[in-house]
C-alpha positions in Angstrom: 101.7 115.8 78.6 98.9 117.5 80.6 100.3 116.8 84.1 97.2 114.9 85.2 97.9 111.6 86.9 95.2 108.8 86.8 94.2 107.5 90.2 94.5 104.1 88.5 98.3 104.7 88.2 99.1 106.5 91.4 97.6 108.2 94.4 98.9 111.3 96.2 100.2 110.9 99.8 97.7 111.5 102.5 97.3 115.2 103.5 99.2 116.3 100.3 97.2 119.2 98.7 96.5 118.6 95.0 94.2 119.6 92.2 91.8 116.8 91.3 89.0 116.0 88.8 85.8 114.6 90.2 82.9 113.4 88.0 79.4 113.6 89.6 76.9 110.8 89.2 75.2 112.9 86.5 78.5 113.1 84.5 79.5 116.6 85.3 83.3 117.1 85.7 84.6 119.3 88.4 88.1 120.6 89.3 88.8 120.9 93.0 91.6 121.3 95.4 92.0 119.0 98.4 93.7 116.0 99.7 93.2 112.3 100.6 92.8 111.4 104.2 92.7 107.8 105.3 91.6 106.8 101.7 88.9 109.4 101.3 89.1 112.5 99.2 88.3 115.8 100.9 88.0 119.2 99.3 88.9 122.6 100.6 88.3 124.7 97.5 86.0 124.0 94.5 85.9 125.5 91.1 82.7 123.7 90.3 79.7 124.5 88.2 77.2 122.7 90.3 76.2 123.6 93.8 75.9 120.1 95.2 78.7 117.6 94.9 77.5 114.2 95.9 78.4 110.7 94.7 81.6 111.9 93.0 84.3 109.7 91.5 87.8 111.1 91.4 89.6 110.2 88.2 92.8 112.3 88.0 95.0 114.5 90.2 98.1 116.7 89.9 100.3 118.6 92.4 99.5 122.2 92.9 101.6 124.6 90.8 104.3 126.6 92.4 103.5 130.2 93.5 104.5 132.8 91.0 107.8 134.6 91.6 107.4 138.2 92.7 108.7 140.8 90.3 110.4 143.4 92.5 110.1 146.0 89.6 106.3 146.1 89.8 
């Protein structure tokens, strides 16, 4: 199991920060972080290959991973 949740199956709660996959109108897939706000996806950080993200369709999302535990011996 990859951890990705289809938006057809479930949507995150509003203002809950997640990773999500967006596909541009040219077919490029991008991974972004952001949240839904009143039914619209907003992004705060992008790991995208293209400079302009317009006409995107969000297909999948997943909760953000937990922060790593600090190793006190380092």
